[in-house]
C-alpha positions in Angstrom: 112.4 63.2 123.1 116.1 63.9 123.8 115.6 67.6 123.2 112.7 67.7 125.8 114.8 65.9 128.4 117.6 68.4 127.8 115.2 71.3 128.3 113.9 69.8 131.6 117.5 69.4 132.8 118.2 73.0 131.7 115.2 74.3 133.7 115.9 72.2 136.8 118.4 73.6 139.4 120.0 70.2 139.8 120.4 69.8 136.0 124.1 70.9 135.8 124.9 68.9 138.9 123.4 65.8 137.3 125.7 66.4 134.3 128.8 66.5 136.5 127.8 63.4 138.3 127.1 61.5 135.0 130.5 62.6 133.6 132.4 61.5 136.8 130.6 58.2 136.8 131.7 57.6 133.2 135.3 58.3 134.2 135.0 55.9 137.1 133.5 53.3 134.8 136.5 53.5 132.5 138.9 53.1 135.4 136.9 50.2 136.8 136.7 48.4 133.5 140.4 48.8 132.9 141.3 47.5 136.3 138.9 44.5 135.9 140.2 43.6 132.4 143.9 43.6 133.6 143.0 41.4 136.6 144.1 44.2 139.0 141.4 43.4 141.7 142.6 39.8 142.0 146.1 41.1 143.0 145.1 43.4 145.8 145.5 40.8 148.6 143.3 40.1 151.6 143.2 43.7 152.9 141.6 44.9 149.6 138.6 46.4 151.4 140.7 48.8 153.5 142.8 49.7 150.4 139.7 50.5 148.3 138.2 52.5 151.2 141.3 54.7 151.5 141.5 55.1 147.7 137.9 56.2 147.5 138.3 59.1 149.9 139.6 61.6 147.3 137.1 60.6 144.5 134.3 61.2 147.0 135.6 64.5 148.1 136.2 65.6 144.5 132.7 64.5 143.4 131.1 66.5 146.2 133.3 69.5 145.3 132.3 69.2 141.7 128.5 69.0 142.6 128.8 72.0 144.8 130.6 74.1 142.2 128.0 73.0 139.6 125.2 74.2 141.9 126.9 77.6 142.1 127.5 77.7 138.3 123.7 77.1 137.8 122.9 80.4 139.3 125.8 82.2 137.7 125.3 81.0 134.1 121.5 80.5 134.1 120.3 83.1 136.5 118.6 85.0 133.7 116.7 81.8 132.8 115.3 81.5 136.4 114.2 85.2 136.2 112.3 84.5 133.0 114.1 87.1 131.0 116.6 87.3 128.1 120.3 87.3 129.0 122.4 90.4 128.8 125.2 90.5 126.3 127.8 89.7 129.0 125.6 86.8 130.3 125.2 85.4 126.7 129.0 85.5 126.1 129.6 83.8 129.5 127.2 81.1 128.6 129.1 80.3 125.4 132.2 79.7 127.5 130.4 77.3 129.9 131.4 73.9 128.2 135.1 74.6 128.1 135.1 76.2 131.6 133.5 73.2 133.3 135.7 70.8 131.3 138.9 72.6 132.5 137.7 72.6 136.1 136.9 68.8 135.9 140.4 68.1 134.7 141.7 70.3 137.6 139.8 68.1 140.1 140.8 64.8 138.5 144.6 65.4 138.1 145.3 65.5 141.8 143.1 62.5 142.3 145.2 60.5 139.7 148.4 61.3 141.5 147.0 60.6 145.0 145.2 57.3 144.1 148.2 56.0 142.1 150.6 56.7 145.0 148.1 55.1 147.5 147.9 51.9 145.4 151.6 51.7 145.1 152.1 52.2 148.8 149.4 49.8 150.1 149.8 46.9 147.6 152.7 44.8 146.4 151.9 45.7 142.7 155.0 47.2 141.1 153.3 48.6 138.0 152.5 52.2 139.1 152.8 53.4 135.5 150.0 51.2 134.4 147.8 52.2 137.3 148.4 55.9 136.7 147.7 55.4 133.0 144.3 53.9 133.7 143.4 56.7 136.1 144.5 59.3 133.6 142.3 57.7 130.9 139.4 57.9 133.3 140.1 61.6 133.9 140.2 62.3 130.2 137.1 60.3 129.6 135.2 62.2 132.4 136.4 65.6 131.0 135.4 64.7 127.4 132.0 63.5 128.4 131.5 66.7 130.5 132.3 68.8 127.5 129.9 67.0 125.2 127.0 66.9 127.6 127.3 70.5 128.7 127.6 71.6 125.1 124.4 69.7 124.3 122.7 71.1 127.4 123.2 74.8 126.4 122.1 74.2 122.7 118.4 75.1 123.2 119.6 78.5 124.6 121.5 79.3 121.4 118.5 81.0 119.6 118.1 83.3 122.5 121.8 84.0 122.7 121.9 84.6 119.0 119.0 87.1 119.3 121.1 89.0 121.8 124.6 88.8 120.3 123.7 88.4 116.6 126.0 86.2 114.5 128.4 84.7 117.1 130.4 81.6 117.9 132.9 80.3 120.4 136.0 78.4 119.4 135.4 75.6 122.0 132.1 74.7 120.3 133.4 74.6 116.7 132.8 71.6 114.5 136.5 70.7 114.6 136.6 70.6 118.4 133.4 68.5 118.6 134.7 66.0 116.1 138.0 65.6 117.9 136.4 65.2 121.3 133.8 62.7 119.9 136.6 60.7 118.3 138.6 60.7 121.6 135.6 59.3 123.5 134.4 56.8 121.0 137.6 55.7 119.2 140.8 56.6 121.0 139.7 55.7 124.5 139.1 52.0 123.8 142.3 51.7 121.9 144.3 53.5 124.6 142.9 51.1 127.3 143.8 48.2 125.2 147.4 49.4 124.9 147.6 50.0 128.7 146.3 46.6 129.6 148.5 44.8 127.0 151.5 46.7 128.3 150.9 45.5 131.9 153.6 42.8 132.6 151.5 41.4 135.5 148.4 40.8 133.3 147.8 37.1 132.5 147.4 35.8 129.0 143.7 35.2 129.5 143.2 38.7 130.8 144.9 40.1 127.7 142.7 38.0 125.3 139.6 39.1 127.2 140.7 42.7 127.1 141.3 42.6 123.3 137.9 41.1 122.6 136.0 43.3 125.0 137.6 46.6 124.0 137.4 45.8 120.3 133.7 45.2 120.5 133.2 48.3 122.6 135.2 50.4 120.2 133.3 49.2 117.1 129.8 49.7 118.7 130.5 53.0 120.4 132.4 54.3 117.5 129.6 53.6 115.1 127.0 55.1 117.3 129.1 58.3 118.0 129.9 58.6 114.3 126.2 58.4 113.4 125.2 60.9 116.0 127.9 63.3 114.9 127.1 62.9 111.2 123.4 63.6 111.9 124.3 66.7 114.0 126.1 68.1 111.1 124.0 66.9 108.2 120.6 67.9 109.6 121.2 71.6 109.8 123.1 71.6 106.5 120.1 70.0 104.9 117.9 72.7 106.4 120.3 75.4 105.1 120.2 73.9 101.6 116.4 73.9 101.6 116.3 77.4 102.8 118.8 78.6 100.1 116.7 76.8 97.5 113.7 78.8 98.6 115.6 82.0 98.5 117.0 81.3 95.1 113.4 80.9 93.9 112.5 84.3 95.3 110.9 83.2 98.5 112.7 85.6 100.9 110.3 85.0 103.8 112.5 82.2 105.1 114.0 81.9 108.5 116.0 79.0 109.8 116.5 78.3 113.6 120.0 79.1 114.9 120.7 75.9 116.9 124.5 76.0 117.5 127.3 78.2 118.5 129.7 76.6 115.9 130.4 77.5 112.3 127.0 75.9 111.4 125.2 78.3 113.8 127.0 81.3 112.3 126.0 80.0 108.8 122.4 79.8 109.9 122.5 83.3 111.2 124.0 84.5 107.9 121.3 82.9 105.9 118.7 84.6 108.0 120.5 87.9 107.5 120.6 87.2 103.8 116.9 86.6 103.6 116.2 89.7 105.8 118.4 91.9 103.5 116.6 90.6 100.4 113.2 91.2 102.0 114.3 94.8 102.9 115.6 95.2 99.3 112.3 94.1 97.9 110.4 96.4 100.3 112.5 99.3 99.3 112.0 98.4 95.6 108.2 98.3 96.2 108.2 101.6 98.1 110.4 103.2 95.5 108.2 101.9 92.7 105.1 103.3 94.4 106.6 106.7 94.6 108.1 107.0 91.1 106.5 104.1 89.2 107.6 100.5 88.7 109.2 101.1 85.3 111.2 104.1 86.6 112.2 102.2 89.7 113.5 99.3 87.6 115.3 101.6 85.3 116.9 103.4 88.2 118.0 100.2 90.0 119.5 98.7 86.8 121.0 101.9 85.4 123.0 103.3 88.3 123.4 106.9 89.4 124.3 108.6 86.2 122.1 111.2 84.5 120.8 109.4 81.5 118.0 109.9 78.9 117.1 110.1 75.3 114.8 111.7 72.8 111.9 109.6 71.7 108.3 110.0 70.4 105.7 109.4 73.1 102.0 110.0 73.8 101.4 112.3 76.8 98.0 112.1 78.6 97.1 114.8 81.1 94.2 114.6 83.6 93.0 117.6 85.6 90.0 118.1 87.9 87.5 120.8 87.0 86.6 123.3 89.8 89.1 121.8 92.3 89.5 125.1 94.1 85.8 125.3 94.9 85.7 121.7 95.9 88.7 122.0 98.2 87.3 125.1 100.0 83.8 123.5 100.4 84.9 120.2 101.8 87.1 119.1 104.8 90.6 118.4 103.6 90.4 114.7 104.3 87.2 114.3 102.3 88.7 116.1 99.3 91.8 114.0 99.5 89.6 110.8 99.6 87.8 111.9 96.4 91.2 112.8 94.8 92.6 109.4 95.8 89.7 107.6 94.2 90.2 109.6 91.0 94.0 108.9 91.0 93.4 105.2 91.5 91.4 105.1 88.4 94.1 107.0 86.5 96.8 104.6 87.7 94.9 101.5 86.9 93.9 102.6 83.4 97.4 103.8 82.6 99.3 100.8 83.9 96.8 98.3 82.3 97.7 100.0 79.0 101.5 99.8 79.5 101.8 103.4 80.4 103.6 105.2 83.2 102.0 107.7 85.6 105.0 110.1 85.6 103.8 112.4 88.4 100.9 113.7 90.4 100.6 117.5 90.3 98.1 118.3 93.0 94.7 117.4 91.5 96.3 116.6 88.1 98.3 113.7 86.7 100.7 113.3 83.8 100.8 109.9 82.1 103.4 108.8 79.5 103.0 106.1 76.9 106.3 105.1 75.2 108.8 105.9 78.0 110.8 104.7 79.7 109.7 101.4 78.0 109.4 102.0 74.3 106.1 100.8 72.7 105.6 99.9 69.1 102.3 101.8 69.2 102.0 104.2 72.0 99.0 106.2 70.6 96.4 103.5 70.7 96.9 102.6 74.4 96.9 106.3 75.3 93.5 106.7 73.7 92.1 103.6 75.3 93.3 104.8 78.7 91.8 108.3 78.2 88.4 106.9 77.4 88.5 104.4 80.3 89.5 107.2 82.8 86.7 109.4 81.6 84.1 106.6 81.7 85.0 105.4 85.2 85.2 108.9 86.7 81.9 109.9 85.1 80.3 106.6 86.4 81.7 107.3 89.8 80.0 110.7 89.8 82.2 112.5 92.3 84.4 114.8 90.2 84.4 116.4 86.8 87.7 116.2 84.8 89.3 117.2 81.5 91.7 114.9 79.6 94.1 116.0 77.0 96.3 113.7 74.8 99.2 114.8 72.6 102.0 113.1 70.8 105.5 114.2 69.8 109.2 114.1 70.5 110.3 114.7 74.1 113.3 114.2 76.2 112.7 111.2 78.5 115.3 110.8 81.2 116.8 112.0 84.5 117.1 115.5 85.5 118.6 116.9 88.7 122.0 116.5 90.4 124.1 113.6 91.6 122.3 113.8 95.0 118.7 114.2 93.7 117.4 112.7 90.5 114.0 112.6 89.0 112.7 110.9 85.9 110.6 113.2 83.7 109.6 114.0 80.2 110.2 117.5 78.7 108.8 118.6 75.3 106.0 120.2 73.3 103.9 117.1 73.6 103.6 117.5 77.3 102.8 121.2 77.1 100.2 120.5 74.4 98.5 117.8 76.4 98.2 120.3 79.3 96.7 122.9 77.1 94.2 120.4 75.6 93.2 119.4 79.1 92.2 123.0 79.9 90.0 123.1 76.7 88.6 119.6 77.4 87.0 120.8 80.6 84.4 122.6 78.4 84.1 119.9 75.8 81.0 117.7 76.0 83.0 114.4 76.1 85.7 115.8 78.4 88.5 114.5 76.1 90.5 116.4 73.5 93.2 114.7 71.4 95.6 116.2 69.0 95.6 115.0 65.4 99.1 113.5 65.7 97.7 111.0 68.1 94.8 110.1 65.9 97.1 109.6 62.9 99.4 107.3 64.8 96.6 105.2 66.4 95.5 101.8 65.1 92.6 101.9 62.5 90.1 100.3 64.8 90.8 102.9 67.5 90.9 105.8 65.0 87.3 104.9 63.9 86.0 105.8 67.4 87.2 109.4 67.2 85.9 112.4 65.4 87.1 116.0 64.7 85.8 118.3 67.4 87.2 121.7 66.4 90.3 123.7 65.5 91.4 125.5 68.6 94.2 128.0 69.2 95.8 126.7 72.3 97.4 129.0 74.7 101.0 129.6 73.8 100.6 128.1 70.3 101.0 130.1 67.0 98.5 128.0 65.0 95.2 126.3 65.7 95.4 122.7 66.7 93.0 120.1 65.3 91.3 118.7 68.3 89.5 115.3 68.2 87.1 113.8 70.7 85.6 110.3 70.9 82.2 109.5 69.3 79.1 108.3 71.1 77.6 104.9 70.6 73.9 104.2 70.7 72.2 101.7 73.0 70.1 98.9 71.5 66.6 100.1 70.5 64.0 99.2 73.1 66.6 97.6 75.4 66.6 99.2 78.8 70.0 97.7 79.7 73.2 99.3 78.6 74.8 98.0 75.4 77.6 95.7 76.5 79.3 95.2 73.2 83.0 96.2 73.7 84.4 95.4 70.3 86.7 98.1 69.1 86.3 97.4 65.5 82.6 98.2 65.3 82.0 101.8 64.3 79.2 103.6 66.2 76.0 104.5 64.4 76.2 108.0 63.0 72.8 109.1 64.2 72.7 107.2 67.5 71.4 108.9 70.6 73.8 110.1 73.2 73.9 107.4 75.7 76.5 106.0 78.1 76.7 102.7 76.4 80.0 103.6 74.7 82.5 100.9 75.0 86.2 101.1 75.4 88.9 98.7 74.5 89.0 97.3 78.0 85.4 97.2 79.1 81.9 98.7 78.3 80.6 101.9 79.8 77.7 101.8 82.1 74.2 103.0 81.4 74.6 105.7 84.0 77.7 107.2 82.2 77.6 110.6 80.3 74.3 112.0 79.3 73.4 113.7 76.1 75.1 116.9 75.1 71.8 118.7 75.2 71.7 118.2 78.9 74.6 120.4 80.0 75.4 122.7 82.9 78.0 125.3 83.3 80.6 122.6 84.1 79.7 120.3 81.3 77.4 117.4 80.7 75.3 116.0 83.6 75.1 112.3 84.4 71.8 110.8 83.1 70.9 109.6 86.6 71.9 112.7 88.5 69.6 115.6 89.0 72.5 118.0 89.8 75.8 118.8 88.3 78.8 116.6 88.6 80.4 118.9 91.1 77.2 118.8 93.1 77.7 115.2 94.3 78.4 114.6 98.0 79.6 111.6 99.9 76.2 110.9 101.2 74.8 110.2 97.8 74.5 106.4 97.1 76.8 105.1 94.4 75.5 103.5 91.3 75.1 99.8 91.6 77.6 99.3 88.8 80.2 101.6 90.2 83.6 100.3 88.9 85.1 101.0 92.4 88.6 102.0 93.2 91.4 101.4 95.6 90.0 104.1 98.0 86.3 103.1 97.6 86.1 102.0 101.2 87.0 105.5 102.5 83.4 106.6 103.1 82.3 103.1 104.4 80.9 102.2 101.1 81.1 98.5 100.2 83.4 97.6 97.4 81.9 96.0 94.4 82.8 92.4 93.6 84.9 93.4 90.7 86.7 96.3 92.4 90.5 96.1 92.1 92.3 95.1 95.2 94.2 97.7 97.1 97.9 97.6 96.9 98.0 98.6 100.5 96.5 95.3 101.5 99.9 93.7 101.5 101.2 95.0 104.7 104.6 94.5 106.5 102.9 91.8 108.6 102.5 89.6 105.5 103.7 86.1 105.2 106.5 85.0 107.3 109.0 82.3 106.9 109.5 78.8 107.4 110.9 79.2 110.8 111.7 75.6 111.8 113.4 72.6 110.5 110.2 70.6 110.0 108.6 73.4 108.0 111.5 73.7 105.7 111.9 70.0 105.3 108.3 69.8 104.2 109.2 71.8 101.1 110.7 68.7 99.5 107.3 67.2 99.0 105.2 70.3 98.4 105.9 73.9 97.3 106.2 76.6 100.0 104.2 79.7 99.2 105.1 82.9 100.8 101.4 83.8 100.8 100.4 81.0 103.1 103.3 81.0 105.6 102.4 81.6 109.2 103.9 84.6 110.9 106.3 83.2 113.4 109.4 85.3 113.8 108.0 88.7 113.1 107.5 90.4 116.4 106.1 93.9 116.8 106.0 96.3 119.6 102.4 95.6 120.3 103.0 92.0 121.1 103.7 90.9 124.7 107.3 89.9 125.4 108.0 86.2 125.1 110.1 84.7 127.9 113.3 83.1 127.2 112.2 79.7 128.5 109.2 79.8 126.2 111.5 80.3 123.2 113.7 77.4 124.5 110.8 75.1 124.9 109.6 76.0 121.4 113.0 75.3 119.9 113.1 71.9 121.6 109.7 71.0 120.2 110.9 72.0 116.7 114.0 69.9 117.1 112.0 66.9 118.1 
């Protein structure tokens, strides 16, 4: 309620004038109360009306001057608000100086009045205590100035978020917590005690007046002091509690947090710093995510924790190489964007199969990909997951029916680490295993099952995985001196008389030796589909044809309907095809316009009773260039509603 009243006063052209009138009336109330308690009015004599009329001339003139100056200040300090725009940097800095500027001017108007009125009373009355009279008027001046400062400081508080957006982290010494505490203590505690001292020091005051003064001012001091202390404590404790809750969320990894900047004091600067901290952490996480997408999450984590030095070691890994058959013909026969869409669907399958088996897609080389199992994270068994990944890639690509590929898997010692210079580093693996995997891939393009694996991988694999592979041939690979024993996976038979594909995915069951060549072969992760590779007898120049495809694999076009059981991929929606229910979600679905923060006090405070999830937060502070500009008064009203 108070916040809304403050905003209304801020919007109104008479708002600042009302503040000046209220502050001056509080000063006159202090003076009148002190004169009444000391019995001053009873000692004025019969001509008291003329005396009071003459004394009131300067206060009336000073009040009118203060109101006129306040009307001028309204346009000078809040002109940007009337124009429905954000302030410039100079206007924002000027606004922060407003409380102390108006307070100093109020004292400048009161001090001459204290001197004039004290002299008038001394000249027109028989009272010989001018010091007491001057002291009472001085207390009234100080009270008026202090109240002016506190009210104006509260008046501009709704504009602080707008000012902070213009100036960033800023504060003004006059609005610091120390100054507010001292001024509040002066108004609520020191003022009643000072009035009590002045009245008791008046030799003309009767004993009854002194007793009445002591009781009255003690009660006022206790009541006003308690109220002022509670308000001041709440003004400090409430934002501190908000900051504590925000930091608790940040410490738990919820970086989409924003606290409202509601003060130009140290607390406001701290609120701005917390917002900057959350923003920096969000940017760091975004950079980590972008970095990880370019080089792989494992390599990114290794680089971020290892520093800038060239590091690496020699270890035994399994290398898997995937390459597209006939990519040159495809790229020349299709528009570039269509070929890239096909390639992206292939690479999404490669990435998913590799990462699900704890491997790393080390690099994309045009239409080929190199995957590493055992680096940079060492695996106790890197051969078995490499074989599982190879079968899964082949099965899903074949079921997709868009491209024909070859897959080679080799195992051996390689250097796994950083190469390059101090200004440009790249994590890579170098060794015979990588070269051998590339050579096997070239031969696998002509193999019926499209996968060739070196004997070292088979020997290192787990027994249940080894049972699913059979010796294909001894091939002299290009660049090698001796033939390499090449293995390929076996084919499993579908259930006799069952038109549906065999869905048994247990790795430990060996396939029937004489089973027909069907696509029901299962992998360690999931079974193949019935539409996956056809028998070896049904081959074309490019290898086996899918059982449900009248043409070759390379003959497929984007206009051909996908199989109902297409496993889908990240890029499956490129050609306006609906994604299957079990298609993996795209990593690109998490955009920069994702969840946004707790951006008000109430939202953050709610986290004490229920957890705040970054996935369900409502975007509030994230503005983009496409959004219409929000006027300053709209932001101020919003801040007032949040404060209430």
